[in-house]
C-alpha positions as CSV (number, residue, x, y, z in Angstrom):
1,X,39.8,29.3,-63.7
2,X,38.0,27.6,-65.9
3,X,34.2,27.3,-65.5
4,X,31.8,25.2,-64.3
5,X,29.3,23.3,-66.8
6,X,25.5,23.3,-66.0
7,X,24.9,19.8,-65.1
8,X,27.9,20.2,-63.0
9,X,27.1,23.1,-60.9
10,X,24.0,20.7,-60.1
11,X,25.3,17.6,-59.1
12,X,27.7,19.0,-56.3
13,X,24.8,21.3,-55.1
14,X,22.5,18.1,-53.9
15,X,25.6,16.7,-53.1
16,X,26.3,19.4,-50.6
17,X,22.2,19.2,-50.4
18,X,22.3,15.5,-49.5
19,X,25.3,15.5,-47.0
20,X,24.0,18.8,-45.1
21,X,20.8,16.0,-45.0
22,X,23.0,13.4,-44.0
23,X,25.0,15.6,-41.2
24,X,21.4,17.2,-39.4
25,X,20.1,13.4,-39.9
26,X,22.8,11.8,-38.0
27,X,23.4,14.3,-35.1
28,X,19.4,14.2,-34.7
29,X,19.2,10.2,-34.6
30,X,21.8,10.9,-31.8
31,X,20.3,13.8,-29.9
32,X,17.0,11.0,-30.6
33,X,19.7,8.2,-29.2
34,X,20.1,9.9,-26.1
35,X,16.7,10.6,-24.6
36,X,15.3,7.5,-25.6
37,X,18.0,6.4,-23.3
38,X,17.0,8.6,-20.6
39,X,14.0,8.0,-20.7
40,X,14.0,4.7,-20.8
41,X,16.6,5.1,-17.6
42,X,14.4,7.4,-16.1
43,X,11.0,4.5,-16.4
44,X,13.2,1.8,-15.3
45,X,14.4,4.7,-12.2
46,X,10.5,4.3,-11.6
47,X,9.3,1.4,-11.6
48,X,12.2,0.3,-10.1
49,X,11.1,2.4,-6.8
50,X,9.5,0.5,-3.7
51,X,6.0,2.2,-4.3
52,X,5.8,0.6,-7.6
53,X,7.0,-2.7,-7.4
54,X,4.5,-3.0,-4.7
55,X,1.9,-2.0,-6.2
56,X,3.0,-4.0,-9.6
57,X,3.2,-7.0,-6.7
58,X,-0.1,-7.0,-5.8
59,X,-2.3,-6.3,-9.2
60,X,-0.7,-9.3,-10.0
61,X,-2.0,-10.8,-7.2
62,X,-4.9,-9.4,-7.9
63,X,-5.6,-11.2,-11.4
64,X,-3.5,-14.5,-10.7
65,X,-5.1,-15.0,-7.3
66,X,-3.9,-18.8,-8.1
67,X,-0.8,-18.5,-9.1
68,X,0.7,-19.7,-5.7
69,X,4.0,-21.3,-5.2
70,X,5.9,-23.1,-2.5
71,X,8.9,-24.4,-1.7
72,X,10.7,-27.5,0.7
73,X,12.6,-25.9,3.1
74,X,14.5,-29.4,3.7
75,X,16.8,-30.2,1.0
76,X,17.6,-33.5,2.9
77,X,15.6,-36.9,1.6
78,X,13.6,-36.9,4.1
79,X,12.3,-33.5,3.6
80,X,11.9,-33.4,7.3
81,X,13.5,-31.0,9.8
82,X,14.9,-33.3,13.5
83,X,15.9,-32.1,16.7
84,X,16.4,-32.7,19.9
85,X,14.5,-30.0,22.2
86,X,14.9,-29.2,26.2
87,X,11.7,-31.4,27.8
88,X,12.7,-30.7,31.6
89,X,14.5,-34.9,33.0
90,X,12.9,-36.5,29.2
91,X,14.6,-37.3,26.0
92,X,12.2,-35.4,23.4
93,X,12.5,-34.5,19.5
94,X,10.7,-32.6,17.1
95,X,10.0,-33.3,13.6
96,X,9.2,-30.7,11.7
97,X,8.5,-30.6,7.3
98,X,8.0,-27.4,6.0
99,X,7.0,-25.4,3.8
100,X,8.1,-22.1,2.2
101,X,4.3,-20.0,0.4
102,X,6.9,-17.4,-2.2
103,X,5.8,-14.2,-3.8
104,X,6.3,-15.7,-7.5
105,X,8.3,-17.9,-9.6
106,X,11.4,-15.6,-9.7
107,X,11.9,-15.6,-6.0
108,X,11.2,-19.3,-5.6
109,X,13.9,-19.6,-9.0
110,X,16.2,-17.1,-5.7
111,X,15.8,-18.8,-3.9
112,X,17.1,-22.4,-3.9
113,X,20.5,-21.0,-3.3
114,X,19.7,-19.9,0.2
115,X,17.6,-22.7,1.5
116,X,20.4,-24.3,3.4
117,X,21.4,-21.4,5.4
118,X,17.6,-20.8,5.5
119,X,17.8,-24.6,6.9
120,X,20.7,-23.9,9.1
121,X,18.8,-21.0,10.8
122,X,15.5,-23.1,11.2
123,X,16.9,-26.1,12.8
124,X,19.2,-23.8,15.4
125,X,16.1,-21.6,16.7
126,X,13.8,-25.0,17.1
127,X,16.3,-26.6,19.1
128,X,16.9,-23.2,21.1
129,X,12.8,-23.8,22.0
130,X,11.4,-25.7,24.7
131,X,9.6,-28.5,24.0
132,X,6.1,-26.8,26.7
133,X,6.7,-23.6,24.0
134,X,6.8,-25.1,20.6
135,X,3.4,-27.2,22.1
136,X,1.1,-24.3,21.8
137,X,0.2,-22.0,18.8
138,X,2.5,-19.4,20.2
139,X,5.3,-20.8,20.6
140,X,5.3,-21.8,17.0
141,X,4.1,-19.0,15.1
142,X,7.2,-17.0,17.2
143,X,8.9,-19.4,15.4
144,X,7.9,-19.3,12.0
145,X,8.3,-15.6,11.9
146,X,11.7,-15.5,13.0
147,X,12.1,-17.5,9.8
148,X,10.0,-15.6,7.9
149,X,12.4,-12.6,8.5
150,X,15.0,-14.0,8.8
151,X,14.9,-15.7,5.2
152,X,13.1,-12.2,3.8
153,X,15.9,-10.7,4.9
154,X,18.1,-12.8,3.4
155,X,16.1,-11.9,-0.3
156,X,15.4,-9.0,0.0
157,X,16.9,-7.0,3.1
158,X,15.4,-3.0,2.9
159,X,12.5,-4.2,2.4
160,X,12.5,-6.0,5.0
161,X,13.6,-3.7,7.5
162,X,10.9,-1.6,6.1
163,X,8.5,-3.7,7.0
164,X,10.1,-5.3,11.2
165,X,9.9,-1.1,10.9
166,X,6.3,-0.1,11.4
167,X,6.1,-2.8,13.8
168,X,9.3,-0.8,16.2
169,X,7.4,2.1,18.9
170,X,11.0,3.6,19.7
171,X,10.2,7.2,19.1
172,X,13.2,8.8,16.4
173,X,14.7,11.5,17.3
174,X,13.8,14.1,15.7
175,X,16.7,15.0,13.2
176,X,16.7,11.8,12.1
177,X,15.6,11.5,8.2
178,X,12.1,9.8,8.1
179,X,12.4,6.5,6.8
180,X,10.7,5.3,3.2
181,X,7.3,3.8,4.7
182,X,7.0,7.6,6.0
183,X,5.8,8.7,2.4
184,X,4.4,5.2,0.9
185,X,0.0,5.7,1.1
186,X,0.2,1.7,2.7
187,X,0.9,-0.5,4.8
188,X,3.7,-3.5,4.0
189,X,2.3,-6.8,4.9
190,X,3.6,-10.3,4.0
191,X,2.4,-10.6,0.8
192,X,4.2,-8.5,0.1
193,X,7.3,-10.0,1.1
194,X,9.3,-12.5,-1.2
195,X,8.6,-14.7,1.3
196,X,5.4,-14.7,2.5
197,X,4.7,-17.6,4.7
198,X,6.4,-19.9,6.9
199,X,3.7,-23.4,6.8
200,X,4.1,-26.6,8.3
201,X,3.1,-29.9,6.5
202,X,3.6,-31.5,9.9
203,X,5.1,-31.4,13.1
204,X,5.2,-33.6,15.2
205,X,6.8,-33.8,19.9
206,X,7.9,-37.3,20.3
207,X,9.4,-38.1,23.5
């Protein structure tokens, strides 16, 4: 077996060391990437937790109190709903211009595709309420509350269900799992919902 020169031997040693270093860097880089991806996934899961989403939205509203967004409910040219309502022997109709106050610009964008469904629900509800009830603030508030819950149920059914459960006075069975609100340090308010309010720009009852 021929004897290697010192320079050739040094080259082979350097190549072997370089190979080992490259392999070590590659393995280290792989594990670093895996750890980084894992930590990123954990951070996303943490950020998407209900409590953290609500807190983040509240902090944003606190810092940006004037950043309000509104979407007109009606899609027709006149921006109004007009329906016949039961008023005894009289023929009565209601004209309403309705605006939805939404949490942010993202909600406003997502809402646009759902407006026809919400508008249909508002029309149906409004025509089912007697004129006598609609003449009172209580009756009109009951109508807006139903539209509010219906619309929020379309956008975020989980959060809306938790919000409604806060007002459920029927006790649950001892063996039932606790809802997520049991572990929340605060109550969910309408300000936490995607659609925060259903507002009348105009409301007229005519015979």
